[in-house]
C-alpha positions in Angstrom: 6.7 6.2 -21.7 4.8 8.9 -23.0 3.0 12.0 -20.8 -0.3 10.1 -21.0 0.5 7.1 -19.7 2.9 9.0 -16.8 -0.7 11.0 -16.0 -2.9 7.8 -16.0 -0.6 5.5 -14.0 -0.6 8.6 -11.3 -4.1 9.0 -11.4 -4.5 5.7 -11.0 -2.3 5.1 -8.0 -4.0 8.0 -6.2 -7.4 6.7 -6.6 -6.6 2.9 -6.0 -3.6 3.4 -3.2 -3.3 7.0 -2.0 -7.2 7.9 -1.4 -8.1 4.5 0.0 -5.6 4.8 2.6 -6.3 7.9 3.7 -10.0 7.6 3.8 -9.0 4.0 6.2 -6.9 5.8 7.9 -9.4 8.9 8.6 -12.0 6.5 9.7 -10.0 4.6 12.3 -9.4 8.4 13.3 -13.0 9.1 13.8 -14.1 5.6 15.5 -11.1 5.6 18.0 -11.9 9.3 18.7 -13.4 8.4 22.3 -10.2 6.4 23.5 -8.0 8.0 26.0 -4.4 6.7 24.4 -4.3 9.3 21.8 -4.7 6.9 18.8 -6.9 9.0 17.4 -4.5 12.0 17.1 -1.8 9.8 15.8 -4.2 8.5 12.8 -5.0 12.2 12.3 -1.3 12.9 11.8 -0.2 9.9 9.7 -3.5 11.0 7.3 -2.4 14.5 6.9 0.9 12.5 6.3 -0.6 11.0 3.5 -1.6 13.8 1.8 1.5 15.2 1.9 3.3 12.3 0.0 0.2 11.7 -2.0 0.3 15.9 -3.3 4.2 15.0 -3.8 3.6 12.0 -6.2 1.3 13.8 -8.1 3.5 16.8 -8.6 6.2 14.5 -9.2 4.4 12.4 -12.2 3.4 15.8 -13.4 6.7 16.9 -13.7 8.1 13.6 -14.9 5.4 14.1 -17.9 6.2 17.4 -18.8 10.1 16.3 -18.9 8.8 13.4 -21.2 6.8 15.7 -23.3 
């Protein structure tokens, strides 16, 4: 695969998988903020974890494209 293809697939993953999942987790966090169960905090921690996962995926794709070039 060419470096352009690798980066194109990384952008596609970012906008079609990672960003909607993070937005849904944050929306769920906002909707459950009044519940006493702590579910809102769990959603916030999961959203932060997914952000770290997305950044790691992006860096790995960038390194793969750099090596392919």
